[in-house]
N, C-alpha and C positions, 0 to 999 in steps of 0.2 A: 864472532859472528851470532853467539848465542847473546850478547850484552846487547843488540842490535834491537832482536827479536820480542821485546815489550815495549819497543816504540814504533815497529812495526804495526803492532795489532792495537796498539792505540789509538792507531790514526782510522782506521775501516769503522772502527766505532764510535770516533768522535763524530764521522760524517753523516751514520745510521741513527746517530744520538740528535744530530740537528735536522735531518730531511721528516723522521717520522716523530719528534718531536715539537716540533714548531707548529704541524697542524692542530698538535693537540692544544696549544697555550691559543693557538688564533683562534677556536672551535668549529675546525674545518678539517677534523681528522676521519680517516679513511676507517675506523673501528668504531661500530655503536653497538648497541644494544637495543633489541627489537622488545617491548613491551612486553612482558612476563616472561623472557627468556634467560636462563642461565648463563647463557654461551655470547660473546658477539659476534655479529658477523661482520663482517670485511667489504666496504663501500668505495666501489672504484669510479669515481667519476658520478656525473648525474644522471640518476636511473632514468631520465627518458631519453638521454644521449646513449644508453645502454639499448633504447629499442621496447621500455614496458616502462611506465612510474614505476614507484616504490611499492605502490600496491598491488601491482598486477594488471590495472589500467591501458590500454591502449596510448600510444604516444601520440598526442595531441588534443587527448580530452581531458578535460577538466578535473581536478580531484582535492576540493577543498578538504584543507584539515581541521582540528575543533580552534587549534589556534591562528584559522586565521579570522580576519576582521569583519566583524558582523556587515560591513558596508558591502563583503564579498557579497555573500548570498543576501538575493532581496527581491522581491518580488515588483515586477515591474509597476503592475497597479493593485496593491493589497485589496481584497474584498469588504465590501461595504454592504450595509443591507440594500437591500433590490436587485444586487449585481446579481448575474449567473454564478454559480457555483461551477468553476470548471476545473474537476480534479482528477485524481488516479488515485484505483486504492492500493495501497501499500498492502501487502499480507505477511506477516512475519512470524515464523516457527521458529524460535529460538533454540535450537537445538545443538549449540556450539557455547554453550554456556561458558567452555574455557577462554572465550574471548574477552579481553577489558574493557571496560567501560570505556576507556579511550578509543578503543577501534569501534564500539559502537556506535559511538558519537561523530566518529570520522565516518564509517558508513553513512548516518544521514545527512550529513554533509552532501556525498556525494549522491544522493538520490534528492535533496534538496536541488542541486546545482542541475540535476538533468531536468528534475519539475520545473525549475524556472526556465531552462533551452525553450521545453513544447511551450511556455506559457501558460504556464498551470497558476490559479491563484488560490488553490486548496489541495487539501490532501487527506485523505481517511485510511488510517491505522489499522488493520484486522487482525485480531489474532486467537489461535486456538484454544479452546477447554473442552475437554472432553467427559464422557458418562460409559457405563458399564458397558449397558445395552438398551435396546429400544422402552425399557419398563422399567428403567434405575430409579429410584429415587432419590439419586446422588449425581452431582458434577461436582469437577474439580478442576484446578491447575496444572496440568502432566507438566511432562518433561521438556515439553517444547514450548509451553506456555511463556511469554519473556515476563519478567517479575512487574509488580508496577513499579520500582525503582527504576529500572532498567526503561519500561516505555517512558518516563517520564525526563530519560536524558533527551529522547529520542522526540519527542512532542515537543521539545523544551524548543531543539535546532526549527525543526520546522515553525514555530510560532514566532521564534525571534526571526525568520526570515520573510517573517510576511503573510504566511499563509494560515489561511482558515482551514481548522483545523475539528477531525470528528475521529471518535476511539470507538473500535467494533467490536464485541465481543461474539465469536460464531464458535456453535457446536462443531467439535471435528467426527467425521462420520467411520474413523478407521476402524471404529471398534463396535459400528451399528452389523449387524449379521441382514441377510437378505431377506429374511421374514419380518426385520426392524423395520426395514424401506429406509428412508433418508431423514435427518431431523427435522423436515416438517411433519414427520409419521410420529414421533412419539408417544408416549403414552405411558406415565411415569405412575408406576399402580398407586402412589401416595402422591398428588397435586399438592397439597401441602406441605409435607416433606417437599418435595422438589424445590416451590419456591424459597422453599427457607435455605434449601442447601447455595440455590443458584445466587439469593444474596448473599449468601457469605463470600461465596464467589467474586462477585463484581461489586461488592462496595469499596476493596482497596482500591481498585479501579480508578471508580468514582472520584476517589477521594487524589487519586493522584490526575486524574483529569481537570478537577478543581485547581490543583498544585499549578499545572501549567495553563489555564487558562486556556482549554479548551474548550471551542464552541459548541460541539453538540458530541453526548452520549449517546450512544444506542442500544437504549436497553435489552434489544431482543433481536434476533434477525432468524427471518426463514422459519419459525415455528409456527407454522400453521395450526399445526394440532391443537397448540395450546392459547390460541388467541383468543379473545375473548372472557380468559378464565378470572375470575374476583383476584385472582393472587396476584395479576398483576396491579391492581390499583395499588394495595397493599404495597408495593415492591417500587412504583411509579411514588409514590408519596416519599417514602424514604429516599428514592434516589434526588429528587428535588431539594431534600432540606440537606443533602451532603454535596451536590454539584450544581453550583451556580448557573449552569449553562443551559442550550436545549437538551432536551431530554429527548429521541425521537423512538422508531420503530420502523426498521426496514424488512418491508413484507417481500415474501414471493410473486412472480407474475400470476401463476396461476391463478392467487388465493384473491390477490389483488382485481381480475378481470370478472371473478365471479360471485363476488359480494361486497358486503361493508367490512373492512380490515375492522373490527371493533376492539381497537388497543386504546386505553387513556392515557393517549398524548398527544401533542399537539403540531409534531411535525411526525412528516409521514416519507419514508421512503421508499420506493421500488427496487426490487433486482431483477431487472427487465432484460428475458432471453426468449422474448416471444419468435416462435418459429413461422418463417414463411416460406412457404411453399413455390418456391421459384428455383430457375436453373440460376450455376455459377456463371453466368454472363449475363444477368440482367440488369438493368442502369438501375441508378441508385434511385431514382422516382417511382420502379417497382417498389423496393424495399419499405418507402418511406409510405407506400402505398399499403404494404402489410400491416406495419406498426398502428398507422390509425385504424383499420379494421381491428386489431385487437385493441384497442385505446378507446375504441368508438363502444366497446361493450360495455365498458363503466361509463363511461361522460365523453361527451362529442365537447368539441370546442376550446378552449382554453381551461389548462390544468396548473392555474398558477400556485395550487398548494402541493404540488406533487414533484418532489426529487428523483433523477433517477439516479438511486445510491449505487448500482451496480451496474453495467453491463459492459461485453463483451464478444468476441467469438474468435472462431478457432481460422487461423492463416491457410484454409484448406479445402479442398475441393467436396462441394456435398453439404458443408458448414450452415447455410442458410438455414438448413430443415431442420438441424439442432445446434442452435448458439450456444446453448449452454453445454456443450458435448466436451467436458474434459479429460478426456482419456485418449479418443480416439488419434490417430497418427496418418490419416491419410494425407494424398500426395500437398503439398506446400502449393498456396496458392494464395500470395498475397493481396491480389486485387480485391478477393473478397471479403479480407479484413478490412481494407482500407476502407472500400465503398460501404460499408456498413456504418462504421465510423462516421464516414461523412454522409450518411442516409438519417442516424440515430440524432446527430448533431442539428440537421436539418429540422425534425420531427420536435427536439426541446424547443427551439426557437419556435417555429409553427405556432404552437399549440402554449409557449410563454410559462415553460416548465422552468424549476427552479435552478435546473443545470444536470451534471450529468459528471457519475465518477465512472472511469475505464479500467475493466478487471484484466491484468492487474501487472504488481511487478511483487518479484518476492524479495525481501529487504535487503538479504544479503547478497544478492546478486547485483552482477556489474551492468549497470542499464545499458553503458555504451557499446555492450560487447553483443552480438549477434546470438540469437538462443542456439542453441545445439540442436535441432531438427530433429536428432536420433534419439533423445531424453526427452526434452523442453515442452511442455503443454502448448500447444499449438495456439493456447491462448495468450502465449506471451507475444507483446506488442515493441517492448524496450528491443532497439537494435533491428527493425523492419522498418525501411527506407518509407516505403510506402504508406504504411500506417502512420509511422510517427509523423509525416506531412500531413495525412488528414487528419491529426490532431491538433497540430500546430494553428491549419487554417481553419480550424473549430472555435479553438482558442482564441484567436486573433479576431473574430468575426465582428461584427457590430453589434451584435446581441444586446442590448443595456439591460436583460432579464427582468423579471416578472413584477418589481417593483416592491413596494409598502406599503401598498394598498391593500392588498390582503393579509387573512391571518391564516395560516397553515397548520 
């Protein structure tokens, strides 16, 4: 009996070797290493069959990978001069730098796929920079600021998919105290020192934008108190030598309607959150009328030189009175958000504006998953069917755009 034990042991070992070894030879083995992981993970069956995709997205949603063919991600009708910019603001706080570059690229594919599904032809990537307080002379790239190299990877994915692209630094307000106000109130003790520091910050990003053939670099965003400063002339001159695309400025809506935006750029965007004092049940026509009254303070009729560089609203009761309220969590009302998008889109078309970028999608979020209304900003629209339908209808309109007969 003892003499037969080795033979009995050999049989199951042989079977196991064939069962487990064959998939390795064929390249379909169940043990795989995730990027950056020292340990393998067991994969049994197709991830979609298990209920979720390998990256955690819901079954039935598209999740493209960096290895997906270029043809798999293509804007249906790429933007050309004179066409409207139908876009979305992607906000990227890169607070998980341990994630691999491959993950970042994969996430960019996921966002591009979602935007293509909306019918967008444009995308703007906003990223934070930091300052100490409202009188500080210094600004810097903080822990959550994406590096130029990682932004290059993301911008390349969008550009390869046919999107018109914008890159936009925006001052984070988390370090500002109540007495400092908001980013539009900063008053550096030495403006010349502030502009020198800001130039040092943005120059590597201008180079990254140029390397990826980004269409527009926004040299400043909502910096009301610094508009008109001579320091912009030197900065814009330097930017135009570094970056071959458009150099733009995005003004806040309040400064736009109260006076001339004195900035040495040829391309102006408006971050538009005009409050409209109407009830939640107001029809779209009333919202359009409210926007027109605000815009008429500046100029009546067509506005072919103006881009709505950012607009959005909370999907909640009372939001029409304060569309830019990022912090309240009142009762969810998705019709309020959807009607606002429909109205803004109508204004853009009737006044022959350059287009609109909706605020916003956080870069690392899954846009196919409804927002968690316990924690997420009410301004989030991805995963809200009524809002998505309004955006798709807007982007699918027959509006031909402002044309190329004007200069901005």
